[in-house]
N, CA, C and O atoms as a printed pandas DataFrame, in Angstrom:
     atom_number atom_name residue_name chain_id  residue_number  x_coord  y_coord  z_coord
0              1         N          MET        A               1   67.694   46.062  155.805
1              2        CA          MET        A               1   66.723   46.559  156.724
2              3         C          MET        A               1   67.155   47.729  157.571
3              4         O          MET        A               1   68.274   47.757  158.084
4              5         N          GLU        A               2   66.289   48.674  157.716
5              6        CA          GLU        A               2   66.460   49.855  158.198
6              7         C          GLU        A               2   65.474   50.449  159.128
7              8         O          GLU        A               2   64.367   50.740  158.674
8              9         N          ILE        A               3   65.746   50.669  160.394
9             10        CA          ILE        A               3   64.773   51.263  161.339
10            11         C          ILE        A               3   65.128   52.661  161.573
11            12         O          ILE        A               3   66.227   52.995  162.014
12            13         N          LEU        A               4   64.083   53.568  161.242
13            14        CA          LEU        A               4   64.511   55.184  161.326
14            15         C          LEU        A               4   65.686   55.362  160.505
15            16         O          LEU        A               4   66.605   55.996  161.023
16            17         N          GLY        A               5   65.829   54.964  159.419
17            18        CA          GLY        A               5   67.181   55.410  158.684
18            19         C          GLY        A               5   68.533   54.848  159.185
19            20         O          GLY        A               5   69.613   55.086  158.645
20            21         N          VAL        A               6   68.350   54.068  160.288
21            22        CA          VAL        A               6   69.734   53.506  160.478
22            23         C          VAL        A               6   69.497   52.081  160.034
23            24         O          VAL        A               6   68.535   51.354  160.280
24            25         N          GLY        A               7   70.843   51.786  159.157
25            26        CA          GLY        A               7   70.853   50.207  158.686
26            27         C          GLY        A               7   71.731   49.462  159.764
27            28         O          GLY        A               7   72.191   49.971  160.786
28            29         N          LEU        A               8   71.876   48.165  159.341
29            30        CA          LEU        A               8   72.186   47.094  160.041
30            31         C          LEU        A               8   73.861   47.648  160.329
31            32         O          LEU        A               8   74.028   47.899  161.523
32            33         N          PRO        A               9   74.936   47.849  159.586
33            34        CA          PRO        A               9   76.127   47.995  159.967
34            35         C          PRO        A               9   76.030   49.509  161.165
35            36         O          PRO        A               9   76.626   49.490  162.242
36            37         N          GLU        A              10   75.469   50.304  160.859
37            38        CA          GLU        A              10   75.294   51.365  161.854
38            39         C          GLU        A              10   74.790   51.091  163.324
39            40         O          GLU        A              10   75.217   51.576  164.372
40            41         N          MET        A              11   73.826   50.235  163.136
41            42        CA          MET        A              11   73.087   49.389  164.404
42            43         C          MET        A              11   73.966   48.623  165.335
43            44         O          MET        A              11   73.892   48.570  166.562
44            45         N          GLY        A              12   74.956   47.941  164.391
45            46        CA          GLY        A              12   75.942   47.410  165.127
46            47         C          GLY        A              12   77.321   48.215  165.868
47            48         O          GLY        A              12   77.911   47.888  166.897
48            49         N          MET        A              13   77.547   49.193  165.091
49            50        CA          MET        A              13   78.423   50.225  165.473
50            51         C          MET        A              13   78.016   50.884  166.819
51            52         O          MET        A              13   78.834   51.105  167.711
52            53         N          ILE        A              14   76.518   51.223  166.915
53            54        CA          ILE        A              14   75.906   51.660  167.989
54            55         C          ILE        A              14   76.233   50.596  169.254
55            56         O          ILE        A              14   77.013   50.880  170.163
56            57         N          VAL        A              15   75.549   49.402  169.163
57            58        CA          VAL        A              15   75.637   48.458  170.034
58            59         C          VAL        A              15   76.880   48.388  170.785
59            60         O          VAL        A              15   76.988   48.372  172.011
60            61         N          LEU        A              16   77.981   48.340  169.752
61            62        CA          LEU        A              16   79.363   48.134  170.052
62            63         C          LEU        A              16   79.950   49.090  171.036
63            64         O          LEU        A              16   80.608   48.804  172.036
64            65         N          VAL        A              17   79.550   50.472  170.520
65            66        CA          VAL        A              17   79.983   51.497  171.439
66            67         C          VAL        A              17   79.298   51.690  172.653
67            68         O          VAL        A              17   79.853   52.362  173.523
68            69         N          ALA        A              18   78.117   51.184  172.868
69            70        CA          ALA        A              18   77.242   51.120  174.139
70            71         C          ALA        A              18   77.666   50.315  174.701
71            72         O          ALA        A              18   77.808   50.549  175.901
72            73         N          LEU        A              19   78.028   49.173  174.279
73            74        CA          LEU        A              19   78.742   47.892  175.256
74            75         C          LEU        A              19   80.056   48.462  175.871
75            76         O          LEU        A              19   80.247   48.431  177.087
76            77         N          ILE        A              20   80.856   48.926  175.086
77            78        CA          ILE        A              20   82.163   49.403  175.512
78            79         C          ILE        A              20   81.859   50.743  176.598
79            80         O          ILE        A              20   82.671   50.777  177.523
80            81         N          LEU        A              21   80.939   51.707  176.613
81            82        CA          LEU        A              21   80.517   52.536  177.637
82            83         C          LEU        A              21   79.797   52.333  178.802
83            84         O          LEU        A              21   80.080   52.815  179.899
84            85         N          LEU        A              22   78.639   51.439  178.482
85            86        CA          LEU        A              22   78.113   51.066  179.577
86            87         C          LEU        A              22   78.451   49.866  180.351
87            88         O          LEU        A              22   78.257   49.906  181.566
88            89         N          GLY        A              23   78.876   48.925  179.875
89            90        CA          GLY        A              23   79.372   47.464  180.168
90            91         C          GLY        A              23   77.736   46.579  180.094
91            92         O          GLY        A              23   76.611   47.044  179.914
92            93         N          PRO        A              24   78.080   45.499  180.261
93            94        CA          PRO        A              24   77.304   44.297  179.864
94            95         C          PRO        A              24   75.833   44.429  180.840
95            96         O          PRO        A              24   74.713   44.265  180.356
96            97         N          LYS        A              25   76.067   44.723  182.151
97            98        CA          LYS        A              25   74.979   44.780  182.940
98            99         C          LYS        A              25   74.156   46.119  182.725
99           100         O          LYS        A              25   72.935   46.028  182.598
100          101         N          ASP        A              26   74.754   47.319  182.681
101          102        CA          ASP        A              26   73.627   48.574  182.271
102          103         C          ASP        A              26   73.355   48.369  180.724
103          104         O          ASP        A              26   72.499   49.037  180.145
104          105         N          MET        A              27   74.052   47.502  180.144
105          106        CA          MET        A              27   73.325   47.508  178.721
106          107         C          MET        A              27   72.090   47.000  178.548
107          108         O          MET        A              27   71.330   47.336  177.640
108          109         N          ILE        A              28   71.793   45.977  179.619
109          110        CA          ILE        A              28   70.308   45.308  179.499
110          111         C          ILE        A              28   69.511   46.327  179.923
111          112         O          ILE        A              28   68.497   46.562  179.266
112          113         N          ALA        A              29   69.758   46.976  180.881
113          114        CA          ALA        A              29   68.650   48.335  181.114
114          115         C          ALA        A              29   68.618   49.116  180.415
115          116         O          ALA        A              29   67.546   49.700  180.259
116          117         N          ALA        A              30   69.528   49.425  179.815
117          118        CA          ALA        A              30   69.558   50.639  178.639
118          119         C          ALA        A              30   68.714   50.060  177.328
119          120         O          ALA        A              30   67.990   50.783  176.644
120          121         N          GLY        A              31   68.922   48.644  177.085
121          122        CA          GLY        A              31   68.125   48.376  176.137
122          123         C          GLY        A              31   66.470   48.224  176.283
123          124         O          GLY        A              31   65.605   48.305  175.411
124          125         N          LYS        A              32   66.374   48.010  177.499
125          126        CA          LYS        A              32   64.923   47.984  177.947
126          127         C          LYS        A              32   64.286   49.438  177.826
127          128         O          LYS        A              32   63.140   49.599  177.406
128          129         N          THR        A              33   65.109   50.482  178.222
129          130        CA          THR        A              33   64.486   51.579  178.294
130          131         C          THR        A              33   64.328   52.247  176.759
131          132         O          THR        A              33   63.420   52.998  176.400
132          133         N          ILE        A              34   65.454   51.772  175.956
133          134        CA          ILE        A              34   65.091   52.213  174.556
134          135         C          ILE        A              34   63.894   51.570  173.757
135          136         O          ILE        A              34   63.102   52.118  172.989
136          137         N          GLY        A              35   63.989   50.173  174.179
137          138        CA          GLY        A              35   62.502   49.553  173.500
138          139         C          GLY        A              35   61.288   50.507  174.087
139          140         O          GLY        A              35   60.441   50.972  173.324
140          141         N          LYS        A              36   61.279   50.714  175.255
141          142        CA          LYS        A              36   60.277   51.234  175.805
142          143         C          LYS        A              36   59.722   52.578  174.996
143          144         O          LYS        A              36   58.590   52.789  174.559
144          145         N          VAL        A              37   60.960   53.446  174.947
145          146        CA          VAL        A              37   60.814   54.812  174.389
146          147         C          VAL        A              37   60.438   54.715  172.729
147          148         O          VAL        A              37   59.680   55.507  172.168
148          149         N          LEU        A              38   61.082   53.653  172.110
149          150        CA          LEU        A              38   60.618   53.540  170.468
150          151         C          LEU        A              38   59.143   52.850  170.655
151          152         O          LEU        A              38   58.283   53.278  169.886
152          153         N          ARG        A              39   58.798   51.961  171.466
153          154        CA          ARG        A              39   57.412   51.427  171.145
154          155         C          ARG        A              39   56.405   52.476  171.756
155          156         O          ARG        A              39   55.248   52.440  171.336
156          157         N          LYS        A              40   56.739   53.382  172.686
157          158        CA          LYS        A              40   55.709   54.575  173.018
158          159         C          LYS        A              40   55.725   55.461  171.585
159          160         O          LYS        A              40   54.691   55.952  171.131
160          161         N          PHE        A              41   56.743   55.567  171.082
161          162        CA          PHE        A              41   56.865   56.493  169.597
162          163         C          PHE        A              41   56.256   56.078  168.626
163          164         O          PHE        A              41   55.525   56.829  167.979
164          165         N          TYR        A              42   56.433   54.750  168.304
165          166        CA          TYR        A              42   55.717   54.158  167.327
166          167         C          TYR        A              42   54.045   53.903  167.502
167          168         O          TYR        A              42   53.356   53.628  166.520
168          169         N          MET        A              43   53.576   54.005  168.628
169          170        CA          MET        A              43   52.109   53.904  169.190
170          171         C          MET        A              43   51.675   55.431  169.387
171          172         O          MET        A              43   50.521   55.678  169.738
172          173         N          SER        A              44   52.563   56.415  169.169
173          174        CA          SER        A              44   51.966   57.584  169.409
174          175         C          SER        A              44   51.212   58.157  168.251
175          176         O          SER        A              44   51.134   57.476  167.229
176          177         N          GLY        A              45   50.757   59.109  168.292
177          178        CA          GLY        A              45   49.690   59.856  167.213
178          179         C          GLY        A              45   50.642   60.610  166.224
179          180         O          GLY        A              45   50.262   60.705  165.057
180          181         N          VAL        A              46   51.704   61.090  166.543
181          182        CA          VAL        A              46   52.969   61.515  165.800
182          183         C          VAL        A              46   53.122   60.801  164.548
183          184         O          VAL        A              46   52.891   61.051  163.364
184          185         N          TRP        A              47   53.652   59.699  165.298
185          186        CA          TRP        A              47   54.160   58.535  164.115
186          187         C          TRP        A              47   53.085   57.950  163.145
187          188         O          TRP        A              47   53.347   57.494  162.032
188          189         N          GLN        A              48   51.871   58.019  163.694
189          190        CA          GLN        A              48   50.836   57.484  162.761
190          191         C          GLN        A              48   50.651   58.421  161.959
191          192         O          GLN        A              48   50.606   58.031  160.792
192          193         N          SER        A              49   50.478   59.891  162.150
193          194        CA          SER        A              49   50.255   60.688  161.096
194          195         C          SER        A              49   51.195   60.549  160.212
195          196         O          SER        A              49   50.881   60.344  159.040
196          197         N          MET        A              50   52.645   60.641  160.633
197          198        CA          MET        A              50   53.813   60.672  159.565
198          199         C          MET        A              50   53.661   59.463  158.606
199          200         O          MET        A              50   54.081   59.559  157.453
200          201         N          ARG        A              51   52.973   58.136  159.127
201          202        CA          ARG        A              51   52.817   57.037  158.154
202          203         C          ARG        A              51   51.815   57.420  157.192
203          204         O          ARG        A              51   52.014   57.338  155.980
204          205         N          ARG        A              52   50.656   57.871  157.743
205          206        CA          ARG        A              52   49.598   58.399  156.857
206          207         C          ARG        A              52   50.064   59.309  155.846
207          208         O          ARG        A              52   49.929   59.135  154.634
208          209         N          THR        A              53   50.699   60.430  156.486
209          210        CA          THR        A              53   51.331   61.396  155.237
210          211         C          THR        A              53   52.023   60.849  154.601
211          212         O          THR        A              53   52.108   61.322  153.468
212          213         N          GLY        A              54   52.733   59.836  154.832
213          214        CA          GLY        A              54   53.916   59.212  153.672
214          215         C          GLY        A              54   52.936   58.412  152.662
215          216         O          GLY        A              54   53.040   58.499  151.439
216          217         N          GLU        A              55   52.096   57.722  153.244
217          218        CA          GLU        A              55   51.424   56.819  152.100
218          219         C          GLU        A              55   50.609   57.761  151.069
219          220         O          GLU        A              55   50.665   57.633  149.846
220          221         N          GLU        A              56   49.733   58.867  151.858
221          222        CA          GLU        A              56   49.262   59.752  150.999
222          223         C          GLU        A              56   50.356   60.213  149.639
223          224         O          GLU        A              56   50.128   60.203  148.429
224          225         N          LEU        A              57   51.370   60.531  150.257
225          226        CA          LEU        A              57   52.181   61.183  149.218
226          227         C          LEU        A              57   52.835   60.230  148.189
227          228         O          LEU        A              57   53.371   60.746  147.209
228          229         N          GLN        A              58   52.837   58.794  148.336
229          230        CA          GLN        A              58   53.248   57.854  147.470
230          231         C          GLN        A              58   52.089   57.714  146.503
231          232         O          GLN        A              58   52.235   57.519  145.297
232          233         N          GLN        A              59   50.772   57.845  147.212
233          234        CA          GLN        A              59   49.614   57.603  146.297
234          235         C          GLN        A              59   49.177   58.970  145.367
235          236         O          GLN        A              59   48.280   58.897  144.527
236          237         N          LEU        A              60   49.923   60.203  145.633
237          238        CA          LEU        A              60   49.697   61.163  145.155
238          239         C          LEU        A              60   49.691   61.072  143.491
239          240         O          LEU        A              60   48.606   61.371  142.993
240          241         N          PRO        A              61   50.542   60.774  142.742
241          242        CA          PRO        A              61   50.825   60.743  141.367
242          243         C          PRO        A              61   49.448   60.001  140.864
243          244         O          PRO        A              61   48.698   60.469  140.007
244          245         N          THR        A              62   49.260   58.797  141.532
245          246        CA          THR        A              62   48.135   58.117  140.831
246          247         C          THR        A              62   46.767   59.092  141.129
247          248         O          THR        A              62   46.069   59.442  140.178
248          249         N          LYS        A              63   46.487   59.442  142.321
249          250        CA          LYS        A              63   45.363   60.290  142.586
250          251         C          LYS        A              63   45.187   61.550  141.574
251          252         O          LYS        A              63   44.077   61.925  141.196
252          253         N          LEU        A              64   46.241   62.077  141.234
253          254        CA          LEU        A              64   46.320   62.885  140.362
254          255         C          LEU        A              64   45.981   62.571  138.924
255          256         O          LEU        A              64   45.332   63.408  138.296
256          257         N          MET        A              65   46.294   61.628  138.435
257          258        CA          MET        A              65   46.421   61.229  137.130
258          259         C          MET        A              65   44.806   60.706  137.163
259          260         O          MET        A              65   44.304   60.868  136.051
260          261         N          ARG        A              66   44.036   60.229  137.966
261          262        CA          ARG        A              66   42.818   59.982  137.845
262          263         C          ARG        A              66   41.933   61.072  137.924
263          264         O          ARG        A              66   40.838   61.005  137.366
264          265         N          GLU        A              67   42.288   62.083  138.563
265          266        CA          GLU        A              67   41.620   63.432  138.527
266          267         C          GLU        A              67   41.710   64.063  137.320
267          268         O          GLU        A              67   40.667   64.535  136.867
268          269         N          ALA        A              68   42.836   64.191  136.626
269          270        CA          ALA        A              68   42.877   64.659  135.435
270          271         C          ALA        A              68   42.503   63.631  134.056
271          272         O          ALA        A              68   42.581   63.819  132.842
272          273         N          GLY        A              69   42.130   62.649  134.769
273          274        CA          GLY        A              69   41.296   61.911  133.412
274          275         C          GLY        A              69   42.318   61.239  132.487
275          276         O          GLY        A              69   41.903   60.753  131.434
276          277         N          LEU        A              70   43.748   61.167  132.824
277          278        CA          LEU        A              70   44.803   60.347  132.321
278          279         C          LEU        A              70   44.794   58.849  132.158
279          280         O          LEU        A              70   45.451   58.105  131.431
280          281         N          ASP        A              71   43.686   58.592  133.209
281          282        CA          ASP        A              71   43.480   56.907  133.068
282          283         C          ASP        A              71   42.809   56.518  131.812
283          284         O          ASP        A              71   43.211   55.611  131.083
284          285         N          GLU        A              72   41.698   57.295  131.581
285          286        CA          GLU        A              72   40.982   57.099  130.332
286          287         C          GLU        A              72   41.623   57.184  129.302
287          288         O          GLU        A              72   41.433   56.330  128.436
288          289         N          LEU        A              73   42.597   58.265  129.081
289          290        CA          LEU        A              73   43.630   58.598  127.894
290          291         C          LEU        A              73   44.431   57.448  127.577
291          292         O          LEU        A              73   44.556   56.918  126.473
292          293         N          GLN        A              74   44.956   57.123  128.663
293          294        CA          GLN        A              74   45.991   55.779  128.756
294          295         C          GLN        A              74   45.211   54.634  128.287
295          296         O          GLN        A              74   45.737   53.902  127.450
296          297         N          ASN        A              75   44.154   54.401  128.662
297          298        CA          ASN        A              75   43.397   53.346  128.227
298          299         C          ASN        A              75   43.003   53.503  126.661
299          300         O          ASN        A              75   43.157   52.591  125.849
300          301         N          GLN        A              76   42.499   54.716  126.358
301          302        CA          GLN        A              76   42.416   54.714  125.047
302          303         C          GLN        A              76   43.746   54.467  124.003
303          304         O          GLN        A              76   43.775   53.937  122.892
304          305         N          VAL        A              77   44.687   54.991  124.717
305          306        CA          VAL        A              77   46.057   54.861  123.835
306          307         C          VAL        A              77   46.454   53.106  123.734
307          308         O          VAL        A              77   46.929   52.551  122.743
308          309         N          GLN        A              78   46.150   52.537  124.884
309          310        CA          GLN        A              78   46.207   51.025  124.676
310          311         C          GLN        A              78   45.497   50.436  123.761
311          312         O          GLN        A              78   46.119   49.710  122.986
312          313         N          ASP        A              79   44.069   50.566  123.591
313          314        CA          ASP        A              79   43.074   50.213  122.878
314          315         C          ASP        A              79   43.758   50.786  121.222
315          316         O          ASP        A              79   43.912   49.882  120.401
316          317         N          LEU        A              80   43.994   51.669  120.947
317          318        CA          LEU        A              80   44.407   52.031  119.731
318          319         C          LEU        A              80   45.842   51.295  119.501
319          320         O          LEU        A              80   46.038   50.977  118.327
320          321         N          ASN        A              81   46.657   51.039  120.224
321          322        CA          ASN        A              81   47.799   50.202  120.075
322          323         C          ASN        A              81   47.516   48.777  120.006
323          324         O          ASN        A              81   48.471   48.013  119.862
324          325         N          LYS        A              82   46.411   48.345  120.083
325          326        CA          LYS        A              82   45.926   46.818  120.027
326          327         C          LYS        A              82   45.590   46.832  118.548
327          328         O          LYS        A              82   46.019   45.985  117.764
328          329         N          ASN        A              83   44.736   47.919  118.185
329          330        CA          ASN        A              83   44.091   47.819  116.758
330          331         C          ASN        A              83   45.098   47.875  115.706
331          332         O          ASN        A              83   44.914   47.336  114.615
332          333         N          ILE        A              84   45.974   48.403  115.953
333          334        CA          ILE        A              84   47.237   48.632  114.957
334          335         C          ILE        A              84   47.529   47.393  114.332
335          336         O          ILE        A              84   47.670   46.370  115.003
336          337         N          ARG        A              85   47.631   47.408  113.099
337          338        CA          ARG        A              85   47.849   46.098  112.409
338          339         C          ARG        A              85   49.634   45.730  112.503
339          340         O          ARG        A              85   50.527   46.532  112.231
340          341         N          PRO        A              86   49.783   44.546  112.883
341          342        CA          PRO        A              86   51.163   44.077  112.937
342          343         C          PRO        A              86   52.245   44.382  111.578
343          344         O          PRO        A              86   51.759   44.421  110.447
344          345         N          PRO        A              87   53.231   44.521  111.718
345          346        CA          PRO        A              87   54.206   44.939  110.679
346          347         C          PRO        A              87   54.128   43.918  109.422
347          348         O          PRO        A              87   54.281   44.403  108.301
348          349         N          GLY        A              88   53.908   42.598  109.549
349          350        CA          GLY        A              88   53.584   42.114  108.244
350          351         C          GLY        A              88   52.327   42.116  107.358
351          352         O          GLY        A              88   52.201   41.545  106.275
352          353         N          TYR        A              89   51.539   42.765  107.926
353          354        CA          TYR        A              89   50.046   42.476  107.642
354          355         C          TYR        A              89   49.993   43.161  106.232
355          356         O          TYR        A              89   49.262   42.678  105.367
356          357         N          TYR        A              90   50.755   44.282  105.980
357          358        CA          TYR        A              90   50.437   44.869  104.532
358          359         C          TYR        A              90   51.314   44.266  103.683
359          360         O          TYR        A              90   52.488   43.994  103.933
360          361         N          PRO        A              91   50.597   44.020  102.466
361          362        CA          PRO        A              91   51.596   43.360  101.426
362          363         C          PRO        A              91   52.726   44.464  100.892
363          364         O          PRO        A              91   52.536   45.677  100.979
364          365         N          LYS        A              92   54.012   43.826  100.288
365          366        CA          LYS        A              92   54.939   44.841   99.810
366          367         C          LYS        A              92   54.744   44.900   98.367
367          368         O          LYS        A              92   54.577   43.955   97.595
368          369         N          SER        A              93   54.787   46.076   98.131
369          370        CA          SER        A              93   54.833   46.540   96.758
370          371         C          SER        A              93   56.036   46.747   95.924
371          372         O          SER        A              93   56.060   46.812   94.694
372          373         N          PHE        A              94   57.024   46.842   96.734
373          374        CA          PHE        A              94   58.333   47.192   96.166
374          375         C          PHE        A              94   59.343   45.794   96.757
375          376         O          PHE        A              94   59.602   45.568   97.939
376          377         N          ASN        A              95   59.700   45.149   95.804
377          378        CA          ASN        A              95   60.775   44.028   96.462
378          379         C          ASN        A              95   61.964   44.421   96.357
379          380         O          ASN        A              95   62.498   44.476   95.249
380          381         N          GLU        A              96   62.679   44.810   97.609
381          382        CA          GLU        A              96   63.764   45.462   97.771
382          383         C          GLU        A              96   65.005   44.435   97.695
383          384         O          GLU        A              96   66.167   44.783   97.487
384          385         N          SER        A              97   64.543   43.055   97.906
385          386        CA          SER        A              97   65.553   42.087   97.943
386          387         C          SER        A              97   66.040   41.760   96.356
387          388         O          SER        A              97   67.178   41.313   96.213
388          389         N          ALA        A              98   65.219   41.970   95.195
389          390        CA          ALA        A              98   65.310   41.846   93.876
390          391         C          ALA        A              98   66.060   43.002   93.278
391          392         O          ALA        A              98   66.720   42.835   92.252
392          393         N          VAL        A              99   65.981   44.230   93.908
393          394        CA          VAL        A              99   66.661   45.318   93.476
394          395         C          VAL        A              99   68.001   45.318   94.002
395          396         O          VAL        A              99   68.919   45.319   93.181
396          397         N          PHE        A             100   68.289   45.317   95.319
397          398        CA          PHE        A             100   69.331   45.685   95.865
398          399         C          PHE        A             100   70.490   44.528   96.178
399          400         O          PHE        A             100   71.609   44.777   96.627
400          401         N          ASN        A             101   69.929   43.090   95.810
401          402        CA          ASN        A             101   70.683   42.024   95.812
402          403         C          ASN        A             101   71.295   41.459   94.512
403          404         O          ASN        A             101   72.038   40.487   94.383
404          405         N          GLN        A             102   70.806   42.300   93.584
405          406        CA          GLN        A             102   71.083   41.869   91.977
406          407         C          GLN        A             102   72.745   42.335   91.868
407          408         O          GLN        A             102   73.342   43.258   92.422
408          409         N          LYS        A             103   73.149   41.431   91.041
409          410        CA          LYS        A             103   74.695   41.802   90.716
410          411         C          LYS        A             103   74.610   43.011   90.014
411          412         O          LYS        A             103   73.597   43.253   89.359
412          413         N          THR        A             104   75.824   44.036   90.080
413          414        CA          THR        A             104   75.831   45.186   89.467
414          415         C          THR        A             104   76.534   44.549   88.364
415          416         O          THR        A             104   77.214   43.527   88.458
416          417         N          GLN        A             105   76.245   45.469   86.943
417          418        CA          GLN        A             105   76.608   45.371   85.754
418          419         C          GLN        A             105   77.548   46.272   85.365
419          420         O          GLN        A             105   77.499   47.359   85.941
420          421         N          ALA        A             106   78.419   46.109   84.517
421          422        CA          ALA        A             106   79.288   47.162   84.168
422          423         C          ALA        A             106   78.442   48.304   83.204
423          424         O          ALA        A             106   77.708   47.968   82.274
424          425         N          PRO        A             107   78.675   49.599   83.582
425          426        CA          PRO        A             107   77.884   50.570   82.873
426          427         C          PRO        A             107   78.376   50.650   81.344
427          428         O          PRO        A             107   79.479   50.204   81.026
428          429         N          ALA        A             108   77.551   51.210   80.462
429          430        CA          ALA        A             108   77.604   51.015   79.083
430          431         C          ALA        A             108   78.626   52.039   78.617
431          432         O          ALA        A             108   79.263   51.647   77.638
432          433         N          THR        A             109   78.845   52.859   78.919
433          434        CA          THR        A             109   79.759   53.909   78.844
434          435         C          THR        A             109   80.771   54.153   80.047
435          436         O          THR        A             109   80.397   54.118   81.219
436          437         N          PRO        A             110   82.009   54.390   79.683
437          438        CA          PRO        A             110   82.754   54.234   80.795
438          439         C          PRO        A             110   82.778   55.901   81.538
439          440         O          PRO        A             110   82.784   56.846   80.750
440          441         N          PRO        A             111   82.789   56.143   82.794
441          442        CA          PRO        A             111   82.676   57.233   83.360
442          443         C          PRO        A             111   83.526   58.286   82.901
443          444         O          PRO        A             111   84.634   57.911   82.520
444          445         N          VAL        A             112   83.213   59.875   82.824
445          446        CA          VAL        A             112   84.370   60.525   82.429
446          447         C          VAL        A             112   85.079   61.090   83.561
447          448         O          VAL        A             112   84.551   61.616   84.541
448          449         N          GLN        A             113   86.372   60.931   83.337
449          450        CA          GLN        A             113   87.265   61.191   84.193
450          451         C          GLN        A             113   87.786   62.529   84.109
451          452         O          GLN        A             113   88.197   62.818   82.985
452          453         N          SER        A             114   87.892   63.500   85.056
453          454        CA          SER        A             114   88.711   64.669   84.857
454          455         C          SER        A             114   90.192   64.612   84.844
455          456         O          SER        A             114   90.794   63.988   85.716
456          457         N          PRO        A             115   90.826   65.264   83.851
457          458        CA          PRO        A             115   92.211   65.021   83.675
458          459         C          PRO        A             115   92.988   65.777   84.978
459          460         O          PRO        A             115   92.706   66.921   85.336
460          461         N          LEU        A             116   93.918   65.010   85.557
461          462        CA          LEU        A             116   94.619   65.428   86.887
462          463         C          LEU        A             116   95.924   65.763   86.392
463          464         O          LEU        A             116   96.300   65.073   85.444
464          465         N          PRO        A             117   96.687   66.634   86.792
465          466        CA          PRO        A             117   97.972   66.585   86.402
466          467         C          PRO        A             117   98.633   65.750   87.335
467          468         O          PRO        A             117   98.363   65.601   88.527
468          469         N          THR        A             118   99.914   64.995   86.374
469          470        CA          THR        A             118  100.802   64.047   86.859
470          471         C          THR        A             118  101.888   64.930   87.906
471          472         O          THR        A             118  102.304   64.428   88.950
472          473         N          GLU        A             119  102.237   66.200   87.487
473          474        CA          GLU        A             119  103.187   66.866   88.024
474          475         C          GLU        A             119  102.732   68.242   88.420
475          476         O          GLU        A             119  102.092   68.976   87.667
476          477         N          PRO        A             120  103.071   68.531   89.556
477          478        CA          PRO        A             120  102.638   70.198   89.829
478          479         C          PRO        A             120  102.834   71.022   89.067
479          480         O          PRO        A             120  103.898   70.782   88.495
480          481         N          ALA        A             121  102.288   72.089   88.646
481          482        CA          ALA        A             121  102.550   73.245   87.752
482          483         C          ALA        A             121  103.322   73.919   88.381
483          484         O          ALA        A             121  103.220   74.085   89.596
484          485         N          SER        A             122  104.246   74.432   87.644
485          486        CA          SER        A             122  105.488   75.294   88.040
486          487         C          SER        A             122  104.928   76.969   88.323
487          488         O          SER        A             122  105.408   77.784   89.110
488          489         N          GLN        A             123  103.812   77.131   87.433
489          490        CA          GLN        A             123  103.193   78.504   87.717
490          491         C          GLN        A             123  101.648   78.139   87.866
491          492         O          GLN        A             123  101.052   77.178   87.379
492          493         N          PRO        A             124  101.233   79.016   88.553
493          494        CA          PRO        A             124   99.521   78.935   88.786
494          495         C          PRO        A             124   99.023   79.219   87.479
495          496         O          PRO        A             124   99.638   79.898   86.657
496          497         N          PRO        A             125   97.778   78.635   87.268
497          498        CA          PRO        A             125   96.919   78.551   85.791
498          499         C          PRO        A             125   96.698   80.472   86.126
499          500         O          PRO        A             125   96.864   81.177   87.121
500          501         N          GLU        A             126   96.285   80.711   84.800
501          502        CA          GLU        A             126   96.003   81.921   84.612
502          503         C          GLU        A             126   94.455   82.174   84.632
503          504         O          GLU        A             126   93.672   81.402   84.078
504          505         N          VAL        A             127   94.113   83.152   85.213
505          506        CA          VAL        A             127   92.652   83.263   85.549
506          507         C          VAL        A             127   92.246   84.371   84.556
507          508         O          VAL        A             127   92.780   85.474   84.439
508          509         N          PRO        A             128   91.075   83.811   83.777
509          510        CA          PRO        A             128   90.776   84.997   82.642
510          511         C          PRO        A             128   90.349   86.500   83.173
511          512         O          PRO        A             128   90.067   86.761   84.342
512          513         N          GLY        A             129   90.356   87.074   82.499
513          514        CA          GLY        A             129   89.692   88.758   82.730
514          515         C          GLY        A             129   90.745   89.585   83.829
515          516         O          GLY        A             129   90.379   90.595   84.428
516          517         N          THR        A             130   92.115   88.972   83.982
517          518        CA          THR        A             130   92.916   89.667   84.892
518          519         C          THR        A             130   93.922   90.124   84.186
519          520         O          THR        A             130   94.805   90.788   84.729
């Protein structure tokens, strides 16, 4: 709960400090005075215009979308999304489970392996043309 940007913990601290500074008897009179001032402020034209301005600012994006015609565009996109067929609608022309889940067979000819030296050469290989 916030009143004018002051939350409950801050309000408690303010009351505690006021109680220490003013004492219990003067605290009642100060509370009445603060209540009257806040009520007068809430009923004033300044506060009412601030509230109206805040409400208009909150509704501004919606108003701008309406003026730009984005509501109709958004409705058209939603209609198009409704007309799109579900993922399982089209029949499969390729059976991936038959191709990818089959057991692999040994190749007819063994793969060609490049000869690798078993021991490092003592001299670097000769480059032709040098």
